[in-house]
Each structure stands twice: as structure tokens, then as C-alpha cells.
N, C-alpha and C positions, 0 to 999 in steps of 0.2 A: 527673687521674683516669685509670685504666687504660682503654685502648680497649675498646669493646664495652659500656661501662656509661654510663648517664646520670648516675649518681652520686647519685641521690636516691630515697628510699623513703618512701611514705606510711604513717602509722599512724592508723587511724580507730577511735575509741572510740564505738561505737554507743549505749551507755548514756547517754553525756553529749553525743553529737552533736559531738564534738571531733575535729578533724583536725590532725595535726602532720606536719611534714616532717623527715626525718633524712638525714644524709649518712654512709653506712657507710664504715668504713675500707677503703682500697683492697685491703688484704690479704684481706678477706672475698671480694671478687670473684676475686682471683687464686687463692685456695686452694679456692674452692667453685664457681666458674664461673657463679654465678647459679642460676636454676631451683630445683629442689627441694633442691640442695645448700645454696644460700644460705638457703632457707626452713627447712631442718632445723637449720642452725646458729643462726639467729635464734630459732627457737622453743625450742631447747634452752637458750639463754642467758636467755630472757625469760619462759618459761612453766614453772611448777612442775609436778612429777609429780602424777598422780592427779586431774586436773581432769575434770569431766564433759564428754564430747565435745559434748554438746548444751547445755552451760551457758555462762554469760557469760565464764568464764575461758579457754575454749578459743579459740585464735587461728586465724583462717582467712586464708590468704595466697594472692594471685594473683602469681605470680613469673615473670619472663622470664629466658632465658639470655643469656650474653654474645654469642652469635652470632645471637640473635633480632633481626630487623629490619635485619640487615646483608646484603651481597650473597652471603653464603655460601649455596649451594644448599640449600633446605629449612630455612633459618633462620627458621622461623615458629612454633615451638612455645612454648606457655606451660604452666605447671603450677599446679594448685591444691593447697595443702598444709594440714595441720592434723591434730589427733588424730582418728583414725577412729572413728565410732560403730559401725562394722561389726565391726572387729577389736579395738578398744580400744587400739590402738597407733598407730605412725606411719602417716599416710595421705597419699598423693599421687595425683594423676591429671593426665594431660596431654592437650592438645588442639592441633589445627592451625587451619586457617583463617587469618584475618588479625587476630584480636583481640590476640594477643601482640605483633606488630610495632607496632600502633597504641597499645598501652599504653606502649611505649617512646617512640613519637613524641609522646605526650602529655607526656613529660618525666620519666617515672618507670620504674624497673626493677621495682618491686613495690609492692603495696599490701596491708597487713595489717589485719584487722578483729578487734576484741575487743568484749566486751559484747553486750547485746541491746537492740535498739531498742524503744521503747514501741509504735510503729506501723510498718507496712511502709515501707521506704525503698529508694532506689537511689542509688548514687554516680555522679556525673558528673565526669569529668576531661577538661578540654579546654584544650589549649595551656598546660599547667602549672597551671591553676586547678582546684581540686577543691571540690565541694559536695555535700551530701546533699539529696535531694529526696523529697517524699512519694510513696509508691508504692501508696497505698491503692486507687487506680483500676486498678492492675496485678495486685493480689493475686487469685489464683484463675484468672488467665488462662494460656493455654499459652505456650510459649516463642516460637513464631512470631509470635503476636499481640503479645506483650510487646515483641519487637524492633521490630515495625512501629510500635507506638504511640510508643515512645521516639524512633525516627527521625523520626516525624511531628512530635513535640514539639521536638526539638533539631536536626534536620537529618539528611538521608540519609547523611551522611558518618560518623555515629557508628557505632562497632562495639560490639556488645552481647554480654555473657555473662550468662545469667540462669537461674533455676530455673523449673520449671513446678509444677503442683499437687502432684506427687509429692514434690518437695522441701519445699514448704510444709507438707505433711502428715507430714513427717519419715520418709518411707520410707528405710530404711537401705540401699537399693540405688538411691537417687535420685542424679542427676548434674546437671552444669552444662552448658548448651548455648550455643554461639555459632554464628553463620552458619547458623542454622536447620538444624543437623544435624551440626555438629562437636561432639563430646562429651568433656568431662573427666569420665570415666564411673565410675572405680573408687574404692573406699574409702568410699563413702557420703557424700561431702563435700557433695552437694546438700542432705542433711539438716542439716548444720552451717549452711549458708547459710540454710536455712529457719528453723532455730532462732533465728537472729539477726534474723529479720524483714527480711533483706536480699534483695530481689527481683532486683536486677541491678546490674551495673557497666557503665557506658557510657563509652567513651574515644574521643578523637580528638586529633590534633596533627600538626604539620608539622616537629617538631624532627628533626634528623638524628643518627643514632647515630654517635658518634665512632669512628673507625677509625685505628689507628696507621700502617698502611701501605696506602693505597688501591690503589696500583699493584700491590703484591703480591697483594692480594685479587682484583683484576681478572685478573691472570695465572693465579692458582690456579683461578679460575672457568673460564677458557678451557681450562686444562689438564684439569680433571676433566670438563668437559662435551663435550670433543672426542670424537666417536664415541659419546656417551652414549646417544643415542636408538636406536642399533643394538644395544645390549646386550640379550641374550635376556630377562633379568628385567625390564628397563625396558619392553621391548615388551609383555610379558605384563601388567605392572601398568598401563601406559598404555592398553592396548586393553580389558582386562577388569576392571581394578581389583584390589583385594586379594582379592576373591572369586574372580576369575580364570575359573572354569569352571562346571560344572553340578553339581547335587546328587547325581547318580549317582556322579560321581568322588569328591566329598567323603564320601559315605556309605561308600565302600570304603576310604578313606584311613587311618582310624585307629580306635582302640578307643573313641572318644568316642560312637560311634553308640548310640542308644537309652539315653541316660543313662549312658554309659560302660560299658555291658555288652558292647559290641563285637558285639552280636547284630543280626540283621535286615538285614544288608547286602544280602541278596537282594531286599529290598523296594525297593531303589534301582536294581535292574537292570530298568529299565522299557522297554528297547528303544532302537534307534537313533534313532527319531524324537524321543524325549524327550532323549536325550543331545545332540541338536543345539541344544536351547534354552539360550540364554545370558542372563545378567542384562542384558547390553547390549541385548537385544531389546526391553526395556521402557524403555530410556534415551532421554531427550529431547536432552540435550547433555552435554558433558564438563565437569568441574569440577576445579579444582586449588586447593590452598592458596596463600598469598601467595608469589609468585616461585618456585613449585615447578616444576622441569623434568620431573617425572614425570607429573603430572596424572592421578592414579589414580581420582579421584572422578567422580561423575556425578549429574545431575539426571534424574528420571524423568518419563515422560509420565503424564497422569492415569490412574487405575486403570480397568480394564475390568470385571473381576469383583469388585473391591473398591473401596471409596470412599476415595480419597485424591487430593489435588490434584496438578496438574503442578508440577514443581520439587522434589518430595520427594527426599531424598538417596538415592543408591544404597546398599544394604546393604554393609557391609564383610565381610571374611572371617569374623571372630568372630561377627558377627550372623547371617550366613548359616548357620553351623554350629549356633549356639544354637537358632535357630528351625527349622532344617532337620533334619540327621541326628540331632541330640540328641533330637528329638521324632518322628523318622521321618516328617517332613512333606515330601512331594515337590512341593508347590505353590510354584513360583517366585514368582508374583505376590503370594502371601500374605506372603512375606518383606518385600516393600516396605511393605505395610500394617502389619505388626507392627513394623518398624523405625520407621515414621512415627509410630505411637502412642507409642513410647518417646521419640522426639525431641520431640514436642509436649509430653508430660507430664514429660519429664526423668527417664528411668529407664535404668539400665545394661542394655544388651541381653544381655550375657553372663549376668548374674545373673538377668534376667527369664526368658530361655530355659531356664536351668538349673532355676529354680524350677518352671517349667511341666513340664519333663521329670521332675523329682522328684514332682510331683503326679500325673502320668500313671502313674508306677510305683506310687505309693501306691494309686491308683484300681484299677489292674490287680490288686493284691494284696489288695483289700478293706479297706485301712486307712481310706480315705475313700470315700464314696458320693455319689450325686447329691444326697442330702439335705444333705450338707456343702457341695457346690459350688454350690448354688443352681440345680440343674437342668442344669448343664453336664456333658455326658458326655465325660469326659477320656480319650478313646481315642487311642492312638498314631496319628499321622499326620493327625488331624482338624484342618485349618487353621482352620475356623470355630469350633471349640471353643477353640482356642488364642487366637484373637482375642477371643472372649467372656470368657475368664478373664483375659487381659491387661488388658482394659478395666476389669475389676473391680480388678485389682492397682493400676493407676496412679491409680485414684480411691479406693482403700482401701474398697471396698464388699464386703460379704459375705465369701466365702472369699478374695477378693482381698486383704482386709486381713491375712489370715494369711500369704499369700505375699509381701506387699509389703516384708518385711524380709529376704528371701532364704530359701534352703532350710533353713539350719540353724535359724534362729529359728522357721520354720514347723514343722520336725520336733520341736522342743522343745515347741511348743504342742500338736501333734497327738498325740505319744507313740506308743504301740502299736508300737514298733520302727521308726518312720518314719526315724529317724536313719541307718539302714543305706543309705537311698537318697539321702542328702544329699551331693552331690559338691562339697565345699568344704574349704578349709583355714583355720582360725580364722574361719569365717563368710564368707570371700571365695570366690565361685564360681570353679572352676578353668577356665582358658581352654583352647582347643582345639588344643594342640600336645602330642601324646601322648608322655609321657616314655619309654614302652616303645619307641617308634620314634625319638624325638628326645631322647636321653639328656641333651643339654645343658640341657633345661628342668627336670630332676628336682630338682637342688639348689636352684635359685632359687625354684621353687614352694614349697619347704618353708622355706628359711632366709632368703630376702630379707626385709627389714623390712616390705615389703608383699607378703605371700604370694600365691600364685596369680596371678602377673603375667606376661603373655606378652611384655612389653617389657623384661624383665630377662633377659638372655641369659647363656649359659655356653658352655663348650668342648664341641665335639661328642664329644671323647674322654671327657669326664666326669672327667678326671684333675685332682686338686686344684690344682696349680701353674698349669696352663693355664686351669683354671676361674677362678682368681683373676684372671689377666691379662685374660681376655675380659670377665668380669663387672665388674671395676673400670673398664675402658674404656667399657663400657656406661653405668656411672654418670656418667662424664664427658660423653659425648655427649648423654645425656638431660638433664643439668643445663645444658649449653651451649645447648640450645634447638633441637636437630636432630631431624629425622624418622628413625625407625628404618630406613626403607627406603633412605635415602641411604647409610647406613653399610653395609647389606647389599650395596648395589651398588658402593660405592667402597672399603670397608675402613676400619679404625680410624685409619690414618695421615692420612686426610682430615681428621678432627677436629683432630689435632695441628697440621697445617699451617695450617689456617684460624684456629685460636686464636692461633697465633704472629703471623700477619699482622694480625689484628684487634686483639689486646690489646697487642702490643709486647713481650710476654714470651715466652721460649722454651718451647714445649711439644713436646719430642720424645716418643717413645712411652714412655720411662721416666717422664718427668714426667707424662704423661697418666695412666699407671697409678697413680702415686703420688697424684695429685689425685683420681682416681676412688676410690682406696682410702680417702682421707680422707672423701669423701662417703658411702661405704658405712658407714664406722665411725660417723659422726655420726648417720646414720639408725638404725643398730643400737643405738647408745648411748641414743637416745631410747626405744627399746623396752625395753632392759634396765632403765632407770630407772623404767619403768612396770610392772616386774615380769613381763615377758613372756620366756619361755624358748622360743626357736625350735626347739631340739632336741626339745622335748617335744610339738611340734605333731603332731596326728594327720593322717596322709595316708590317705585311703580306699584300701583294698586294690585296688580296680578300677583305680586310676590307675597303679599300679606292677606290675600283673600278678600279684596275689595273690588268687585262683589265676590261673594263666596262661590266656589266651584260647585257644580251640580253632580259631578261624577268623580270616581277615583278615590284614593286613600285620603286626599285632603278635602273631600267634599264637605261643604257646610262650615269650614273652619276659617276664622278671621283672627289675625294677630292684633292684639292691643299694643301696637308699636309705641304709642305715646306713653302708656302706662309703664311698659317695660323699660323704656329709655329713662324715664324719670326715676324709677327705682334704682337703676344702675348708676345714674349720675349722682344721686344722693349717697349711694354706697361708696363711690369713688371720691366724693367731696369735690365734684366738678359743678360748675354753674349750670343751673337747669335751663337757662335760656341760650347760653353760648358754648357750653362744654368746656369752659376755661377752668383748669385746675386752680383750687384756692391757694392763696399765699400760704396759709397755715399748712396745707397738705404738702406743698413743695418744701417748706422749711422742715417739716417732720422727716422728710425723706433725705435731708441733707442737700437740697438743691436750691440754696439761697440765691445763687447767681441767676438761676433760671427764674425764680420768683421776681427778682429785681428787674430782669429783662421784660417780663410780662406785665409787671405793675409799675413800669417806669414813670407813668404819668399819674399815678394814684397815691 
């Protein structure tokens, strides 16, 4: 078997309570690198089009990359995959912590779930042995408590990924939590887990991930980590986290302020004293994912003005913006509380913050009133009102039930022109890297099989051929199980060198791009078979400067989305009108069966 792979995958039929082990062909690992690449290939082969995302035929997978659990710096990521109930197409979400490595140490590269259990269950995998257990006593409990109960039952060494009440209640913006705050957050896959009555997956093992050339891996690690701690970006991440600075700075940085209107930046100019406040002022200790040399995370002290326990995770950048500048909220400590609520109940912070900002703009324009919100006065910048409405969202109570499926679903229920204020693409809330200032994000936000995704990168120039190279490299390192930040710090060659040493197969940059292109094409093919046309996706005008902003860093900027998309599609050899990969391209990549499936009537 190829290095970096355990060579075994679990398939669990929850309807029948049946567990089977399969050994994938080595070529699947070599060509798709594990992770969501492997997941997309398996689901395309085994799952028919048109299934209900919340029905028994949708398959939910937990998948690790070939570099996960190895000595590769930041080789700790895992992905959750399945058909998204939020977008109706391909769905994936990834998370760090140490769940991914321990899934591999338990003896498996991935586990896939189909069917629906009659009662709540959780899967235990320990040293190669897997069994389903009753989770009735866990149903209704938060993610922190669920993890603690399972560890008390099975041992503190168990690593747990689970859903909270939001996933159980099928919130389309619910997520999966491990390590009490690491989130596989996007695509609404927590709802898929809830629909299957699957509360948790608990793993542990002491198996070693096979590596082709241990000496080379050791030397590469020394090479890349030499002087690593002194790099400017590493210092910033390690000291301040992905959040980095203060809300005043974030508020002035991009057009996403105040639900992407780019207005109200002056509200964040609160003086020098406020500018000195950092999120680390609330931090108790630092936290890092498994074998991470950056250590950007943190655990917080118990709340002073808000009720949350010590040990809560420090908000990440996306979370800080979602609950900060998006809602004109200048209260740093409230961000910890809002983040903690989402982590306990299992809800995507980007989507939750966007939904609240959407509701605030609806409230401002008289589309909703306090009669609708249950007495919550949703004024911009009111942290207590945000907490009150979020608590309703995660429990699906009152108006929170309307917002619990994201801003698009809420706009469709509210009507009255509310859709104008819904900042999403195909239902997925847009993350906080403004395409008007960061043009590399524009195409991926619209065209990637998982739209509105900040972990899918492109070229800073926006030019098609370069966009293809950067984006496909991104597909490769995501699938291989690496953290985005390591690639930013070290460059794409880092991935190729470690894949070569770990797998025993040569991955130069050309091979890495080819492999990433294959992964991109299988994810896109999944969507095309589902009848999704990425070219036809609506992108809110605010996101691309239509009309242009009049203030801030993005003032006067408009993104030529149509031109950028056309250049990218030509470079990828995808149809300009539909985004469908050409038969020739699929065959070049060794995907003849995929070509036959997409061109069955041609």
C-alpha cells in the first residue's frame, strides 16, 4: 500500500446496523490524496444523483488526507463530506485538532455512513475494532458535554467528533465539533449527521501511519522549520491567532462591514485605548492542533461581562468578523460568548453572524419588527441582542427558527424584498475576504463546487491560467490533510516534497497541479450530475462592487466577475455556459467513467 495510507475504509449502514471494511485500490490514494478528493471520488462512484441530502441514501464521510497523522507540519486535518442540504450540491468541511490523526491511528483512512438509525447512536473505533453504541443518553446534549460523557465511558484517550442540538434539529448551518471548539463548519453537514441520528464518532488507536522514507520526512521537517518561528506571519499567528488584532482594524479593512455595505467604519474608530485591546487579553493559555508548529489557537479565561466557562476557544478571524464588523459590534468579550454558543450547539459562526447581520438590516428597514423577533431589538452593534437572537437560533425557538437555516432560507420565508440583504451564494454565507480587495477570492466564491469558501484560493492576479495553477494546488493540499496557514507560510512546493517522501511516489509541482485538477474535476462533476450550473449562480452586487463603495479600502473598486470566470473556465477546459468539464479533460485525467456518466446522452 502507498505510504501515508492505512489502506482500510469503513462503511457503516445505519439502517441495518451493519459495518463493513474495504481496501481501496492504491490508485485512489495516489490520484486523489485522501481527504475530500477521495471522498468525492467514492461518493461519485457509489451514490446516485438526486438523493435527498437529509435522506437515507445520502452518504456522510469522515476522511483523512495522506499527510494526516504523519510528521508533516500541520498534517492534522480531516474533512467531512456528503451532499449538502444547504446548497443541494457537493458539500465538504474540514477541521483541525487531533481527531483526524487519531482516526488514522485507529486503523482507518475514512469512515462512510449511509442509512438512518432508528434511535440515536454513536460509532466507536478503537485499535481497529468498530461498533455502534446507543446514544439516547447523549441526544439533546451540547458538544462539550457529549465529548466528556463519551470519554468518561470509554477513556480519556478517545477523540470525539459530534453534533450538538443544532445538528439534531437539522439546522442547515449546523456543523460538527471536535476538541470542544474545532469545527467542520461549512456545507450544513451537521444536519446530515443529525438526520442519520448519528450523534458522534469516537476514535482512538496506536497504529503508526506508514511512511515511504522516514529519513527524508525528518530532513524535510528540519528544513522547513528552520527559522520558522521568526517568520513575520508565523509570529503574528502564534501571538494573536488568526484574529490577529482588534475590531477597529478589522472594521476598516474591507467592504464586509455592516452586512457588506462597507458603511459605518467610523463606528470602529473608538480611540487609542480601544485599539490597544487584543483578543489575547482574554486568553488563559495557548492551544495548537496536533503537532502544529504555529499554535495559533487559545483557550480563554472565564467571562467577566458574559457567562462562559474558562477553556472556551478563542474566536478565529472569520468568527471575529462575522460577529464583529458585520454587525457593527465593538464588544470584544461578546465575541467569545457568541463563539462559545456556536461551539456548544454546533453551528457555523460565519453563517450565524451573517444571518444576524441580515436580520439587523431587515429590522433597520422595517421588514421585520420586535413582534417578529420575540421582543429582541436587533439594532446594529447591540451585543446583548445578538446573543439573545443567537440563543434562539441554536435552539430553533421563535424567530431563531427562521434564521437557523441561514439568511437565504430566512429571506425566502420572510419575503418583502428581504432577499436583497442576504449575503450568500447558493445559500452558503460568504466569508470575509473581500473580492474587491482580494481578487483571488472572486472566482472561487462563485465557481468552486463549494461556493463561498475562504479555504479555496486563487491567483492574486485573477488571470485564468495562474488561477488554475493556484486553485488546483489548493485542492491538493486540502485533500492531503494540511492546514491552509502552513501553505501560506511555506509555499505550494512544501506539499509536493512531503507527499513524495511520505507516499513513495514523485509529486513535483506539475504532478501536484495535475492531481489537484483531478480533485477539482471530480467535485465539479458531482455538482454537474446534480444539475447545478455554477456559471448561473447569483453573486450579490455588494460583494463585487456593484455599485462601487464610496469609502474604505475597497472604495471605487468593481470586480469583472464575468471576465474572470470566463478566463478560469477556459484554463480549466470547462464549458463557458455550464461549467461542465470537457470529455477530453476528464479523459486526460484518467476519469473515463466520469466522462461517460456526464456525457451519457451525447
